C-alpha positions as CSV (number, residue, x, y, z in Angstrom):
1,M,70.7,117.0,92.7
2,A,71.4,116.1,89.3
3,N,75.3,115.4,88.7
4,K,76.7,113.7,85.6
5,V,80.2,111.7,86.2
6,L,82.5,110.4,83.6
7,I,84.6,107.8,84.9
8,I,87.9,106.9,82.8
9,G,89.5,103.6,83.1
10,A,88.0,100.3,83.5
11,G,90.4,98.3,85.5
12,G,90.0,96.9,88.9
13,V,89.5,100.6,90.3
14,G,87.3,101.8,87.8
15,Q,85.3,98.8,88.2
16,V,84.9,99.6,92.0
17,V,84.3,103.5,91.4
18,T,81.4,102.7,89.0
19,H,79.8,100.1,91.3
20,K,80.0,102.5,94.2
21,C,78.8,105.5,92.3
22,S,75.8,103.7,90.9
23,T,74.7,102.8,94.5
24,V,74.3,106.6,95.4
25,P,72.0,107.8,92.7
26,E,70.9,111.1,94.7
27,V,74.5,112.2,94.0
28,F,75.4,110.4,90.8
29,S,72.3,110.8,88.7
30,E,74.0,109.8,85.5
31,I,77.3,107.8,85.1
32,M,79.4,107.2,82.2
33,L,82.4,104.5,81.9
34,A,84.9,105.1,79.3
35,S,88.0,103.2,78.3
36,R,90.2,102.4,75.2
37,T,88.7,99.2,75.4
38,V,84.7,99.4,75.3
39,S,84.1,95.6,76.1
40,K,85.6,96.2,79.7
41,C,83.2,99.1,80.5
42,E,80.2,97.0,78.9
43,K,81.2,93.8,81.2
44,I,81.4,96.3,84.2
45,A,77.9,97.8,83.5
46,S,76.3,94.6,82.9
47,K,76.7,93.8,86.5
48,L,75.1,96.9,87.8
49,A,71.7,97.2,89.2
50,R,71.0,100.5,87.2
51,P,71.9,101.5,83.8
52,I,75.0,103.5,82.7
53,K,76.6,104.8,79.6
54,T,79.9,103.4,78.1
55,A,82.3,104.8,75.4
56,R,85.5,104.4,74.3
57,V,88.0,107.1,74.4
58,D,91.9,107.1,74.6
59,A,92.9,108.8,77.6
60,D,96.1,109.8,75.9
61,N,94.1,111.8,73.1
62,V,93.2,115.3,74.4
63,P,91.1,116.1,71.4
64,E,89.1,112.7,71.6
65,L,88.7,113.3,75.3
66,V,87.5,116.9,74.8
67,A,85.1,115.6,72.3
68,L,83.6,112.9,74.8
69,I,83.3,115.5,77.5
70,H,81.2,117.8,75.2
71,S,79.0,114.8,74.2
72,F,78.4,113.7,77.6
73,K,78.6,117.1,79.6
74,P,79.9,115.6,82.7
75,D,80.1,118.0,86.1
76,C,83.1,116.1,87.0
77,I,85.6,113.5,85.7
78,I,87.1,110.6,88.1
79,N,90.4,109.3,86.3
80,T,91.2,105.9,87.2
81,A,93.4,105.6,84.1
82,L,97.1,105.2,84.3
83,P,99.2,108.0,86.2
84,Y,100.9,108.6,82.8
85,Q,97.4,110.1,81.4
86,D,96.7,112.4,84.3
87,L,97.9,115.5,82.6
88,H,96.1,114.6,79.1
89,I,93.0,114.5,81.1
90,M,93.6,117.5,83.4
91,D,94.2,119.2,79.9
92,A,90.7,118.1,78.7
93,C,89.1,119.2,82.1
94,L,90.8,122.8,81.2
95,E,89.6,123.1,77.9
96,T,86.0,122.0,78.7
97,G,85.7,123.6,82.2
98,T,85.2,120.4,84.0
99,D,86.2,119.4,87.6
100,Y,88.7,116.5,87.9
101,I,89.3,113.9,90.6
102,D,92.2,111.1,90.4
103,T,93.7,108.6,92.7
104,A,97.6,108.7,91.9
105,N,99.8,111.5,90.8
106,Y,101.4,111.8,87.5
107,E,104.4,109.7,86.6
108,P,106.3,110.3,83.2
109,V,106.4,106.9,81.1
110,D,110.2,107.0,80.4
111,E,111.0,107.8,84.0
112,A,109.9,106.0,87.3
113,K,109.4,109.0,89.1
114,F,106.4,110.5,90.6
115,C,105.9,114.0,92.1
116,Y,103.2,116.5,92.5
117,K,105.2,119.4,90.7
118,W,103.8,118.7,87.4
119,Q,100.0,118.7,88.6
120,W,100.6,121.6,91.1
121,E,101.6,123.6,88.2
122,Y,98.0,123.5,87.0
123,H,96.9,125.3,89.9
124,E,96.6,128.8,88.2
125,R,95.1,127.8,85.3
126,F,92.2,125.8,86.9
127,R,91.7,128.6,89.5
128,E,91.5,131.1,86.5
129,K,88.8,128.5,84.9
130,G,87.0,128.3,88.3
131,I,87.3,124.4,88.3
132,M,88.6,122.3,90.6
133,A,91.0,119.3,90.9
134,L,91.0,116.9,93.6
135,L,94.4,115.0,93.5
136,G,95.2,111.5,95.0
137,S,91.4,110.7,96.4
138,G,92.4,106.9,96.9
139,F,93.4,105.4,100.2
140,D,97.2,105.9,100.0
141,P,97.2,108.7,98.7
142,G,93.9,109.7,99.9
143,V,92.4,108.3,103.1
144,T,95.9,108.5,104.6
145,N,96.0,112.1,103.8
146,V,92.5,112.7,105.5
147,F,93.4,110.5,108.4
148,T,96.5,112.9,109.0
149,A,94.3,116.1,108.8
150,Y,91.4,114.4,111.3
151,A,94.4,113.4,113.7
152,R,95.7,117.2,113.5
153,K,92.3,118.8,113.8
154,H,91.1,116.4,116.8
155,H,93.8,114.9,118.6
156,F,97.2,117.0,117.9
157,D,98.5,120.6,118.5
158,E,101.6,119.7,116.5
159,I,102.4,116.2,114.6
160,H,106.1,115.8,115.0
161,E,106.2,112.2,113.4
162,L,104.0,110.3,110.8
163,D,104.5,106.9,109.6
164,I,101.8,105.8,106.9
165,I,102.0,102.0,107.0
166,D,100.1,99.8,104.5
167,C,99.8,96.3,105.0
168,N,98.5,93.5,102.5
169,A,97.8,90.4,104.6
170,G,96.1,88.8,101.9
171,D,97.2,85.8,99.9
172,H,96.3,85.2,96.1
173,G,98.0,81.7,96.0
174,Q,99.9,83.0,92.9
175,P,103.8,82.3,92.3
176,F,104.0,86.0,91.7
177,A,101.3,88.8,90.9
178,T,100.6,92.2,91.6
179,N,97.6,93.5,93.2
180,F,97.5,96.4,91.2
181,N,98.6,97.4,87.6
182,P,101.7,95.3,87.3
183,E,103.9,98.0,85.4
184,I,103.2,100.8,88.2
185,N,103.6,98.4,90.9
186,I,106.9,97.2,90.1
187,R,108.2,100.8,89.2
188,E,107.2,101.8,92.4
189,V,108.6,99.0,94.5
190,S,111.9,99.0,92.8
191,A,112.7,102.6,93.0
192,K,115.0,104.0,95.9
193,G,113.1,104.6,99.5
194,R,112.9,108.3,100.3
195,F,111.7,109.8,103.6
196,Y,111.7,113.1,105.1
197,E,113.7,114.3,108.4
198,N,114.3,117.7,109.8
199,G,113.7,119.8,106.8
200,T,115.4,117.5,104.2
201,W,114.9,114.5,102.3
202,K,116.9,111.3,102.8
203,E,117.2,108.5,100.2
204,T,117.7,104.7,100.9
205,G,118.4,101.6,98.6
206,P,115.4,99.9,97.2
207,L,113.6,98.3,100.1
208,S,116.9,98.2,102.3
209,V,115.2,99.5,105.4
210,S,112.6,97.1,107.2
211,R,111.2,96.4,110.5
212,V,108.4,94.4,112.1
213,Y,105.3,96.1,113.1
214,D,102.4,94.4,115.3
215,F,99.2,94.9,113.1
216,P,95.8,94.7,114.9
217,D,92.8,92.6,114.2
218,G,94.7,89.5,114.4
219,I,97.1,90.0,111.7
220,G,100.1,90.5,114.1
221,N,103.5,90.8,113.4
222,K,104.6,91.6,109.8
223,K,108.0,93.0,108.2
224,I,107.4,96.5,106.7
225,Y,109.6,98.0,104.2
226,L,110.4,101.8,103.6
227,M,109.4,103.2,100.4
228,Y,108.6,106.6,99.0
229,H,105.2,107.6,98.4
230,E,103.8,110.8,97.0
231,E,101.3,111.7,100.1
232,L,104.6,112.4,102.0
233,E,105.4,115.3,99.5
234,S,101.9,117.0,100.2
235,L,101.5,116.4,103.6
236,I,105.0,117.6,104.7
237,K,104.0,120.9,102.9
238,H,100.6,121.6,104.6
239,F,101.6,120.2,108.0
240,P,105.1,122.0,108.1
241,E,105.5,121.1,111.9
242,I,106.2,117.5,110.9
243,K,109.7,116.5,111.5
244,R,109.7,113.2,110.2
245,A,107.4,111.6,107.6
246,R,107.8,107.8,106.4
247,F,105.8,105.6,104.1
248,W,106.1,101.6,104.8
249,M,104.6,98.8,102.8
250,T,104.5,95.0,103.8
251,F,106.0,92.5,101.2
252,S,105.9,88.4,101.5
253,D,109.2,87.0,101.3
254,N,107.9,85.2,98.1
255,Y,107.2,88.5,96.4
256,L,110.5,89.8,97.2
257,K,112.3,86.7,95.9
258,H,110.6,86.9,92.7
259,L,111.1,90.5,92.3
260,E,114.9,90.1,93.0
261,V,115.4,87.6,90.1
262,L,113.5,89.5,87.7
263,Q,115.5,92.6,88.5
264,N,118.6,90.7,88.1
265,V,117.7,89.5,84.7
266,G,116.5,92.8,83.7
267,M,112.8,92.2,83.3
268,T,111.7,95.2,85.5
269,S,113.7,97.7,83.1
270,I,111.6,100.5,81.5
271,E,114.6,100.9,79.1
272,P,113.6,99.7,75.6
273,V,115.6,96.8,73.9
274,E,115.8,95.5,70.4
275,Y,114.2,91.8,69.9
276,K,113.9,90.5,66.6
277,G,113.9,93.9,65.0
278,Q,111.2,95.4,67.5
279,R,112.0,97.6,70.4
280,I,110.1,96.5,73.5
281,V,110.2,97.6,77.1
282,P,111.0,94.6,79.2
283,L,108.8,95.7,81.9
284,Q,105.8,95.9,79.5
285,F,106.6,92.6,78.2
286,L,106.6,91.1,82.1
287,K,103.2,92.9,82.8
288,A,101.6,90.6,79.5
289,L,102.7,87.6,81.3
290,L,101.8,88.4,84.6
291,P,98.3,87.7,86.1
292,D,95.6,90.4,85.5
293,P,95.2,92.1,89.1
294,G,91.4,91.9,88.0
295,S,91.6,88.2,88.0
296,L,92.9,87.9,91.6
297,G,89.6,89.0,93.1
298,P,87.9,85.2,93.5
299,L,91.2,84.1,94.6
300,T,92.4,86.5,97.4
301,K,91.8,85.8,100.8
302,G,92.6,87.6,104.0
303,K,92.7,91.4,105.1
304,T,94.5,94.8,104.4
305,C,95.3,97.0,107.1
306,I,96.3,100.7,106.3
307,G,96.5,103.5,108.5
308,C,98.8,106.3,110.0
309,H,101.1,106.0,113.2
310,V,101.4,109.6,114.5
311,K,103.4,111.0,117.2
312,G,103.2,114.6,118.5
313,I,102.0,117.1,121.2
314,K,98.6,117.9,122.6
315,D,98.3,120.3,125.4
316,G,101.9,120.3,125.8
317,R,102.1,116.6,126.6
318,E,103.6,113.9,124.2
319,R,100.6,111.7,122.6
320,E,100.9,108.8,120.2
321,Y,98.1,107.6,118.3
322,Y,97.1,104.9,115.5
323,I,94.2,105.5,113.1
324,F,93.5,102.6,110.4
325,N,91.1,100.6,108.4
326,I,90.8,97.1,107.9
327,C,89.4,95.7,104.6
328,S,88.4,91.9,103.7
329,H,89.3,90.8,100.5
330,E,86.7,88.4,100.7
331,A,83.9,91.0,101.5
332,A,85.1,93.5,99.2
333,Y,84.9,90.7,96.0
334,K,81.4,89.8,97.2
335,E,80.1,93.3,97.1
336,V,81.8,94.5,93.9
337,G,83.5,91.8,92.3
338,S,87.2,93.1,93.2
339,Q,89.9,92.3,95.8
340,A,90.4,94.9,98.6
341,I,93.2,96.7,97.0
342,S,91.2,97.9,94.3
343,Y,88.3,98.6,96.7
344,T,90.2,100.7,99.2
345,T,91.3,102.6,96.2
346,G,88.0,102.9,94.7
347,V,85.6,103.9,97.6
348,P,87.5,106.8,98.4
349,A,87.7,108.1,94.7
350,M,83.5,107.8,94.8
351,I,83.5,109.8,98.3
352,G,85.8,112.6,97.0
353,A,83.7,113.0,94.0
354,M,80.9,113.2,96.4
355,M,82.7,115.9,98.6
356,L,83.1,117.8,95.5
357,L,79.7,117.5,93.7
358,T,77.7,118.3,96.7
359,G,79.9,121.3,97.7
360,T,81.1,119.9,100.8
361,W,84.6,120.6,99.5
362,R,85.0,123.3,96.9
363,G,87.8,125.7,95.7
364,A,89.2,126.8,92.5
365,G,92.4,125.3,91.5
366,V,94.4,122.0,92.5
367,F,94.4,120.7,95.9
368,N,95.4,117.9,98.0
369,M,93.0,115.8,100.4
370,E,94.1,117.3,103.4
371,E,93.4,120.9,102.7
372,F,89.8,120.3,103.3
373,D,87.8,119.6,106.5
374,P,88.3,115.9,107.0
375,D,85.2,115.1,108.9
376,P,82.6,114.8,106.4
377,F,84.9,112.4,104.6
378,M,85.6,110.5,107.7
379,D,81.8,110.0,108.3
380,K,81.4,108.8,104.5
381,L,84.0,106.1,104.9
382,N,82.1,104.7,107.5
383,K,78.8,104.6,105.5
384,H,80.2,103.4,102.3
385,G,82.3,100.4,103.2
386,L,85.7,101.5,104.7
387,P,85.0,101.9,108.7
388,W,88.0,103.2,110.4
389,K,89.4,102.7,114.3
390,E,91.7,104.6,116.4
391,I,93.9,103.7,119.0
392,F,95.5,105.9,121.6
393,L,99.0,104.3,122.6
394,K,100.3,107.1,124.6
395,E,98.4,110.1,126.2
């Protein structure tokens, strides 16, 4: 099966996606990696066991994207650029009739707000064009959506409570650093918390709700903080029986201390300020000062644990269930030269593209991960580096 894939974005996730696609030549027969900085693409390409093409492209420039697509003629595009660029790349896919995959939903540059509204509005245009967009094919969103669909298909007649819990128990030894793009990370963490309960959305102060959760595989008790995450929006849409859905993430005390100080002095603001005759965005300036997440790979030790804690009904009886993946930072770096945060996002992006290109998941329009049969995706997770485990806590 000859398939060409164009990967846009040469950051940590783009590196993992490119590595993993290169290991499956029977699906990805030709690969092109494109970025605004072509030297980043060439550096990644130099470490692969097989040749790939590289190119320069500005993901904000639709005509430039269209020209590159016409030149390379990919069967699908995997977008690992910034969430701000999702709609530009989707516009280019519409113009060229190319399938689209991303790992995170669209977010406007000037407002720290993300939701699926903007991308869902592309559904009819993609459907009429006969092409497919697969949204959020990372880990969370992505695998967590598939975990939920798998739990619903095999273990529950109804899901009533869903807690998606993301634990990074790794340590990079830096005073303050983010494990993925600092600008996106800090915007996400400093936003208000939001969860779904009994048909309505409820807001909380940023990181104002926390509790302790006992993680498996020797990780143990960690404090988790309630946040908002985009997969909640699609999961309550596609599983309307859910009564409560929440997203939680761990943070070290050190990270939170630094973040609080930076917020207090205005360094996390996305509002431009005048400085010596120039307008600068404080958060973008802070990003320039912080360590590049890609540099953390060789420094980071420990594990991630991301999963879904589910409560509901099976055969008239209450059931409680936990499905999760454990990923080692050291093992991820040894395999692809990236830490586990990039690895856990990049592997599912490759598998999502595999599902699409092999015809395992097909449709015309814009889709979320949970709308398809979870079983083939779950099988590929075990085969390509993200094995999962499940625990029945109450049956």
